[in-house]
C-alpha atoms as one frame of an Amber mdcrd trajectory, in Angstrom:
protein
  17.700 -12.715   0.364  14.861 -10.745  -1.242  12.882 -12.219  -4.083  12.815
 -10.385  -7.418   9.125  -9.582  -6.976   9.768  -7.919  -3.627  12.319  -5.569
  -5.174   9.939  -4.435  -7.947   7.838  -2.300  -5.604   9.125   1.279  -5.745
  10.204   3.327  -2.788   7.396   5.100  -0.962   7.176   8.552  -2.588   6.568
  10.558   0.604   8.912  11.431   3.444   6.856  14.026   5.319   3.216  15.000
   5.794   1.889  17.538   3.294  -0.754  18.747   5.781   1.129  19.243   9.061
   4.786  18.969   7.937   5.633  16.143  10.360   8.292  13.574   9.490   6.812
  11.065  11.962   5.300   8.572   9.495   4.223   4.980   9.996   3.202   2.080
   7.734  -0.259   0.592   8.259  -2.175  -2.301   6.694  -5.785  -2.802   5.746
  -7.064  -6.296   5.124 -10.077  -8.641   5.452 -13.097  -6.712   4.092 -10.875
  -4.106   2.453  -8.837  -6.420   0.230  -8.540  -5.629  -3.470  -9.654  -8.667
  -5.469  -8.594  -9.876  -8.890 -12.134 -10.662 -10.027 -15.495  -9.055  -9.524
 -16.618 -11.632  -6.944 -13.204 -12.969  -5.974 -12.360 -14.270  -2.528  -8.601
 -14.062  -2.794  -7.235 -10.599  -2.768  -4.438  -8.245  -1.953  -3.952  -6.254
   1.228  -3.563  -2.482   1.108  -0.487  -0.789   2.521  -0.741   2.775   3.849
   1.669   5.474   4.925   0.043   7.409   7.763   1.152  10.562   9.549   1.385
   9.820  13.268   0.920  13.487  14.123  -2.347  14.328  12.327  -3.513  10.906
  11.064  -3.552  11.792   7.358  -3.208   8.933   4.867  -0.353  10.057   2.641
   0.063   7.082   0.311  -1.600   3.753  -0.417  -0.771   0.765  -2.609  -1.472
  -2.955  -2.889   1.142  -5.160  -1.274   1.596  -7.637  -4.146   0.913  -5.844
  -7.446   2.462  -8.649  -9.525  -0.495 -10.926  -8.634  -2.843  -8.908 -10.874
  -3.303  -9.970 -14.511  -1.931  -7.819 -17.316  -4.304  -5.334 -18.950  -5.076
  -6.381 -22.496
């Protein structure tokens, strides 16, 4: 059963590559040094999720994996 937070993330808005037209897409992850932190000097962070074209290697979409962990903007 999926948690409510997991269902909040929208569908990925791309289904084909805008550069080469390929429909062969894959999800990739970037973590460790590339995490997005909640504070200026924070250690805990959020991994980045990418949609990558397997034909030409273009990055078509990126987002943080757990957007609900960020504080509200005041």
